[in-house]
C-alpha positions as CSV (number, residue, x, y, z in Angstrom):
1,M,-31.3,25.7,22.2
2,L,-28.0,27.9,22.1
3,S,-25.4,25.9,23.9
4,Q,-26.3,22.6,21.5
5,Q,-25.7,25.0,18.1
6,T,-22.9,26.2,20.1
7,G,-21.6,22.8,20.3
8,S,-22.5,21.8,17.0
9,F,-20.4,24.6,15.8
10,R,-17.4,23.3,17.5
11,H,-17.7,20.1,16.7
12,M,-17.9,21.2,13.2
13,K,-15.0,23.0,13.7
14,S,-12.8,20.4,15.4
15,L,-13.6,18.1,12.1
16,N,-13.1,20.7,10.2
17,R,-9.6,21.5,11.0
18,S,-8.6,17.5,11.3
19,L,-9.4,17.5,8.1
20,I,-7.0,20.4,7.0
21,L,-4.2,18.6,8.9
22,N,-5.0,15.7,7.7
23,T,-5.0,16.6,4.0
24,I,-1.8,18.8,4.4
25,R,-0.3,15.2,5.6
26,R,-1.1,13.2,3.0
27,H,0.1,15.8,0.5
28,Q,3.3,16.7,2.9
29,A,3.3,20.1,0.6
30,I,-0.4,21.8,-0.5
31,S,-1.7,25.4,-1.1
32,R,-4.8,26.8,1.0
33,A,-6.4,27.2,-2.6
34,E,-5.6,23.1,-3.3
35,I,-7.0,22.3,0.3
36,A,-10.4,24.0,-0.4
37,K,-11.1,22.3,-3.7
38,E,-10.5,18.9,-1.9
39,T,-12.2,18.9,1.0
40,N,-15.0,21.4,-0.7
41,L,-14.5,24.0,2.1
42,T,-15.1,27.6,1.8
43,P,-11.5,29.6,1.5
44,P,-12.0,31.7,4.0
45,T,-12.8,28.7,6.2
46,V,-9.3,27.5,5.5
47,T,-7.8,30.3,6.1
48,N,-8.9,30.7,9.4
49,I,-8.2,27.2,10.5
50,V,-5.0,27.5,8.6
51,N,-4.0,30.9,10.6
52,E,-4.9,29.1,13.8
53,L,-2.9,26.0,13.3
54,I,0.2,28.3,12.5
55,K,0.3,29.9,15.5
56,E,-0.3,27.0,17.5
57,N,3.0,25.6,15.7
58,M,1.4,22.9,14.3
59,V,1.8,24.1,10.6
60,F,4.3,26.5,8.6
61,E,4.4,27.8,5.6
62,S,6.9,26.5,2.8
63,S,8.9,27.8,-0.2
64,A,5.8,29.1,-2.9
65,G,4.4,25.7,-5.7
66,E,4.4,26.3,-9.0
67,S,2.3,28.6,-10.6
68,K,-0.8,28.6,-13.2
69,G,-1.2,31.8,-13.9
70,G,-0.4,35.0,-11.5
71,R,1.3,34.8,-8.1
72,K,2.9,31.6,-7.3
73,P,1.0,30.0,-4.2
74,I,2.3,29.4,-0.6
75,L,2.9,25.3,0.3
76,L,2.0,24.5,3.9
77,K,3.2,21.6,5.7
78,I,2.8,20.0,8.6
79,K,5.8,21.0,11.4
80,S,6.4,17.3,12.3
81,D,8.3,18.3,15.6
82,S,5.7,20.2,17.1
83,R,4.0,17.1,19.0
84,F,4.7,14.0,20.0
85,V,3.6,10.7,21.0
86,I,4.8,7.3,22.9
87,G,4.1,4.4,21.8
88,V,4.2,1.0,23.6
89,D,4.9,-2.6,22.1
90,I,3.9,-4.9,24.6
91,G,5.4,-8.6,23.6
92,V,5.5,-11.7,25.3
93,S,9.0,-11.9,26.1
94,K,10.3,-7.3,25.8
95,V,8.3,-4.1,26.0
96,R,9.2,-1.3,23.9
97,L,8.6,2.3,24.0
98,V,9.0,4.9,21.8
99,V,8.4,8.2,21.1
100,S,7.6,9.8,17.6
101,D,6.7,13.3,16.1
102,L,3.8,13.6,13.3
103,E,5.8,12.0,10.8
104,A,6.3,8.6,12.5
105,S,9.5,9.0,12.8
106,L,10.5,7.5,15.9
107,F,13.3,8.5,18.8
108,E,14.3,7.7,22.1
109,R,13.9,3.8,22.4
110,S,13.6,1.7,25.5
111,V,13.2,-1.5,25.8
112,L,12.4,-3.5,29.2
113,D,12.1,-7.7,29.5
114,T,8.3,-8.4,29.9
115,P,8.0,-9.5,34.0
116,A,6.9,-13.5,33.9
117,H,3.8,-14.8,36.4
118,L,2.4,-11.2,35.8
119,T,-1.1,-10.8,37.6
120,R,-3.6,-7.8,36.6
121,T,-2.4,-5.9,39.3
122,S,1.6,-6.0,38.3
123,F,1.0,-5.6,35.0
124,L,-0.8,-3.0,35.2
125,E,2.4,-1.5,37.9
126,F,4.7,-2.8,35.3
127,I,4.1,-0.3,32.7
128,T,3.1,2.3,34.2
129,S,6.0,2.0,36.0
130,A,8.1,1.9,32.8
131,L,5.8,4.5,31.5
132,Q,6.5,7.0,34.0
133,A,10.3,6.5,33.9
134,F,10.5,6.8,30.2
135,L,8.3,10.2,30.4
136,E,11.4,11.4,32.8
137,E,13.7,11.1,30.2
138,L,12.1,12.8,27.6
139,G,13.1,16.2,28.2
140,S,11.7,19.3,26.4
141,K,9.7,16.7,24.1
142,K,7.4,15.5,27.1
143,E,5.7,19.2,27.4
144,K,4.6,18.7,23.5
145,L,2.7,14.9,24.4
146,I,-0.2,14.8,23.0
147,G,-1.5,11.0,24.1
148,I,0.1,6.9,24.6
149,G,-0.4,4.6,21.8
150,V,-0.1,1.3,23.4
151,A,-0.2,-2.2,21.2
152,M,-0.5,-5.7,23.0
153,H,-1.2,-9.0,22.1
154,G,-4.5,-10.8,22.4
155,I,-7.9,-9.7,22.5
156,V,-8.7,-5.7,23.2
157,D,-11.6,-4.1,23.3
158,H,-10.8,-0.6,21.1
159,R,-13.5,1.0,22.1
160,T,-12.7,1.0,26.3
161,G,-9.4,0.0,26.5
162,V,-9.2,-3.5,28.4
163,S,-7.1,-6.1,27.2
164,I,-10.1,-9.1,27.4
165,H,-7.4,-11.8,27.3
166,A,-4.3,-11.8,26.4
167,P,-3.6,-15.9,26.9
168,T,0.0,-15.8,26.5
169,L,1.1,-13.3,29.1
170,G,-2.1,-15.0,31.5
171,L,-4.4,-12.5,31.6
172,M,-8.3,-11.2,31.2
173,N,-10.3,-8.1,31.6
174,V,-7.4,-5.8,32.1
175,P,-8.3,-1.7,32.4
176,V,-5.3,-0.5,30.7
177,K,-6.6,2.8,29.1
178,E,-8.4,3.2,32.3
179,H,-5.6,2.9,34.4
180,L,-2.3,4.4,32.5
181,E,-4.9,7.8,31.9
182,Q,-5.5,8.2,35.8
183,H,-2.3,7.7,36.6
184,L,-0.4,9.4,33.9
185,Q,-2.9,12.3,32.8
186,L,-2.6,11.8,29.2
187,P,-4.8,10.5,26.5
188,V,-4.4,6.7,26.3
189,E,-5.5,4.6,23.4
190,V,-5.3,0.8,23.5
191,S,-5.4,-1.4,20.4
192,N,-4.4,-5.4,19.1
193,D,-0.8,-5.7,18.3
194,A,-2.2,-6.7,14.5
195,K,-5.1,-4.5,14.2
196,A,-1.8,-1.5,15.0
197,L,0.7,-2.8,12.5
198,A,-1.8,-3.1,10.1
199,I,-3.3,0.6,10.9
200,A,0.6,1.7,10.1
201,E,1.0,0.3,7.2
202,K,-2.4,2.1,5.9
203,W,-0.8,5.5,6.7
204,F,2.7,4.5,6.2
205,G,3.3,1.1,4.9
206,A,2.8,-1.1,2.1
207,G,-1.2,-0.5,2.4
208,K,-0.9,3.0,0.9
209,A,-2.7,2.6,-2.2
210,F,-5.5,0.1,-1.3
211,D,-8.6,0.3,0.0
212,N,-9.3,-3.1,1.0
213,F,-6.4,-5.6,3.1
214,L,-5.2,-8.1,5.4
215,C,-2.1,-7.6,7.2
216,L,-0.3,-10.4,9.3
217,N,1.4,-10.1,12.3
218,I,3.4,-12.9,13.4
219,V,5.9,-13.5,16.0
220,E,5.1,-15.3,19.0
221,G,1.7,-15.9,17.9
222,I,-0.4,-15.1,14.9
223,G,-2.8,-11.3,14.8
224,S,-3.9,-10.1,12.0
225,G,-5.5,-7.0,10.8
226,L,-8.4,-6.5,8.2
227,I,-8.6,-2.4,6.3
228,I,-12.1,-2.2,4.7
229,N,-12.9,1.0,2.9
230,N,-9.8,2.7,4.5
231,E,-10.7,1.5,7.8
232,L,-9.8,-1.3,10.7
233,F,-12.5,-3.8,10.2
234,H,-13.0,-4.9,14.4
235,G,-15.4,-7.4,14.8
236,H,-18.7,-7.2,16.8
237,H,-16.7,-8.2,20.0
238,S,-13.0,-7.3,18.8
239,L,-12.4,-10.9,18.2
240,A,-11.8,-10.0,14.2
241,G,-8.2,-11.0,12.9
242,E,-7.6,-14.0,15.1
243,L,-6.3,-15.6,12.2
244,G,-4.0,-17.2,14.6
245,H,-6.3,-19.4,16.2
246,M,-8.3,-20.8,13.5
247,P,-8.3,-24.9,14.0
248,V,-6.2,-26.8,11.6
249,S,-5.8,-29.8,12.9
250,Q,-8.0,-32.0,15.7
251,E,-5.0,-33.1,17.5
252,G,-2.6,-30.6,16.9
253,P,-0.6,-28.9,19.6
254,L,-1.9,-27.1,22.2
255,C,-1.5,-23.7,21.9
256,S,-1.9,-21.1,24.8
257,C,-5.6,-19.9,24.5
258,G,-5.9,-24.1,25.8
259,A,-7.0,-25.3,22.5
260,E,-5.1,-27.6,20.0
261,G,-4.7,-27.6,16.6
262,C,-4.8,-23.6,16.5
263,L,-2.5,-22.2,13.2
264,Q,-0.3,-20.0,15.3
265,T,0.6,-24.0,16.6
266,F,2.0,-24.8,13.7
267,I,3.4,-20.9,11.7
268,S,5.4,-18.9,14.9
269,E,8.2,-18.7,16.1
270,N,7.4,-20.5,19.4
271,A,6.0,-23.1,16.8
272,I,8.8,-23.1,15.0
273,Q,11.3,-23.9,18.0
274,R,9.2,-26.5,19.5
275,N,8.9,-28.1,16.5
276,M,12.9,-28.5,16.6
277,E,12.7,-29.0,19.8
278,E,10.6,-32.3,19.5
279,K,12.4,-33.9,16.1
280,L,16.2,-32.9,18.0
281,L,14.7,-34.9,21.6
282,A,13.2,-37.8,19.1
283,G,17.0,-38.1,17.6
284,E,16.5,-37.1,14.2
285,G,19.9,-36.3,12.2
286,S,20.7,-32.5,12.5
287,S,23.7,-30.6,12.9
288,L,22.6,-28.9,15.8
289,Q,22.1,-32.1,18.2
290,A,25.8,-31.5,19.2
291,S,24.8,-28.0,20.7
292,F,21.4,-28.6,21.6
293,E,20.8,-28.8,24.9
294,K,17.5,-31.1,26.1
295,D,16.5,-28.7,28.7
296,Q,17.0,-25.7,26.7
297,T,15.0,-24.9,23.3
298,P,16.8,-24.3,20.1
299,D,17.1,-20.7,19.6
300,M,15.3,-19.1,16.1
301,Q,18.2,-17.8,14.7
302,L,20.4,-20.8,15.2
303,I,17.7,-22.9,13.5
304,Y,17.6,-20.8,10.8
305,Q,21.9,-20.6,10.2
306,H,21.9,-24.3,9.7
307,A,18.7,-24.3,7.9
308,A,21.0,-22.1,5.3
309,A,23.8,-24.1,5.4
310,G,21.9,-27.0,4.3
311,D,21.1,-29.2,7.1
312,E,17.8,-30.9,5.9
313,L,16.2,-31.0,9.4
314,S,16.6,-27.2,10.1
315,K,15.3,-26.8,6.4
316,R,12.1,-29.1,7.4
317,V,10.5,-27.3,10.5
318,F,11.0,-24.2,8.2
319,E,9.0,-26.0,5.0
320,E,6.3,-27.3,7.2
321,A,5.5,-23.4,8.6
322,G,5.7,-22.1,5.5
323,R,3.2,-24.9,4.3
324,Y,0.5,-24.4,7.2
325,L,1.6,-20.4,6.5
326,G,0.3,-21.2,2.7
327,L,-3.2,-22.8,3.9
328,G,-4.0,-19.5,6.7
329,L,-3.6,-18.0,3.8
330,T,-5.3,-19.9,1.4
331,S,-8.3,-19.6,3.8
332,A,-8.0,-16.5,4.6
333,I,-7.9,-15.3,0.1
334,H,-11.1,-17.6,0.2
335,F,-13.4,-16.2,2.8
336,M,-12.0,-12.3,2.3
337,N,-10.7,-12.4,-0.9
338,P,-8.7,-9.3,-0.3
339,P,-6.3,-7.5,-3.4
340,L,-3.6,-7.4,-1.0
341,I,-2.1,-9.6,2.2
342,I,0.4,-8.0,3.5
343,L,3.0,-10.3,6.2
344,G,5.1,-8.9,9.3
345,G,6.4,-9.5,12.1
346,S,10.1,-10.7,13.6
347,I,9.4,-13.9,11.8
348,L,9.9,-11.8,8.6
349,K,14.1,-12.2,8.8
350,Y,13.2,-16.0,7.9
351,V,11.2,-15.1,4.2
352,D,14.0,-16.9,2.5
353,V,13.2,-20.3,3.8
354,L,9.1,-19.7,4.3
355,L,7.9,-18.1,1.2
356,P,8.8,-21.5,-1.3
357,P,6.9,-23.3,0.2
358,M,4.6,-21.1,1.3
359,N,3.9,-19.8,-2.5
360,K,3.5,-23.5,-3.2
361,V,0.5,-24.4,-1.1
362,L,-1.3,-20.9,-2.6
363,T,-0.5,-21.8,-6.2
364,G,-1.8,-25.7,-5.7
365,R,-5.3,-24.9,-3.3
366,A,-6.6,-21.7,-4.4
367,L,-9.5,-21.8,-6.3
368,T,-9.3,-19.7,-9.0
369,E,-6.0,-18.4,-11.2
370,A,-7.1,-15.3,-9.7
371,A,-6.7,-16.2,-5.9
372,A,-3.8,-17.7,-5.9
373,S,-2.4,-14.3,-7.7
374,T,-3.4,-12.6,-4.8
375,K,-0.6,-9.8,-4.3
376,I,1.2,-11.0,-0.7
377,E,4.0,-8.6,0.5
378,I,6.8,-7.7,3.0
379,S,6.1,-5.2,5.3
380,E,8.4,-1.7,4.4
381,L,8.1,-0.9,8.3
382,G,9.9,-4.3,9.7
383,E,10.6,-4.6,13.0
384,D,9.2,-1.0,13.8
385,G,5.9,-1.6,12.4
386,T,3.8,-2.3,15.6
387,L,5.1,0.1,17.3
388,K,4.8,3.1,14.5
389,G,0.8,1.2,15.0
390,A,0.9,2.3,18.8
391,C,2.1,5.4,17.9
392,T,-0.9,6.0,14.2
393,L,-3.4,5.3,17.2
394,I,-3.1,8.4,18.6
395,L,-1.7,10.4,15.2
396,A,-5.2,9.2,14.1
397,N,-7.3,10.9,16.8
398,L,-5.5,14.1,16.2
399,F,-5.9,14.0,12.5
400,Q,-9.0,11.9,11.6
401,S,-11.8,12.4,14.4
402,G,-12.1,15.8,15.0
403,N,-9.7,15.7,18.7
């Protein structure tokens, strides 16, 4: 009985510690009295935990705040460089690694090509080797690491850290979390890349002020993360957010998942490149024809440059993708009715040619005026969004979970 009471006390103290840390993080600078008022913890509890955090070098006393009568309060801040995390973004063509401090400022980057023809074993060996080499380059930061966050494409069981199905990589049932924790001796969290982006947007981006929103990550494919009541919604089998595999045509292009006509076969970077290649092979007129080689897929940036220069075929390819994006968002709005949709991913380099046809479809297909005016914003985090999300998987454990 005594051991149970002791365990309960330790758990409660751990939760209170995370609550205080997160309150300081959200406010950036706050007094002990304000922490007690906001968290409903007693002033002695706040003082004791804050003193421990100062001793551990995680929190420091900053300048005095404004006084409402009497002595000016001492403000507390997070010491952002007291701990570090590693973020990993495993993409179809590139693997990116980064170090983050407690405010998600990114340092020490590394970019590797994703090997072709991976097996479960070779994938785990590659990621482990990449991280081991990265760790050796970190110097003093290595001693302050508190974990590794991994964001990757496909369906990921967020509880076990198993990559259930990564179709474009050709992988199934890969125990990423278990393997990395065993070999690197650090806590590891693994998530789908779009869900990781949604978490980053909630903590650091356009979603900070919203309790509910939908976030799309459009790269080689399409994924989405849904925030409901400030929490990431995973679904019963971690399938929530697979908007890219929503069927929009029974006879469309073959998707990496094995089905035909998935939404991402019309919108993603790969889809735009494939569509352009098919039209060029069919002999449709374009300023790209002169430089097009039949055994080489047209470069995405090159298609965009020709579209910006007025090439009608290049413009039409982007317009078709924009219309399908509008159809996908209309379906999402009708089904989920979020107050905000955030668009992220590398595709956003081309928003000026994608958004006009997207908005036209939204205006024409939305059931109500309110649905048509759903707030749609471009990610503030740029191409680092999924990396910040990977880091936030570990930061959330520190600031929210009582770990």
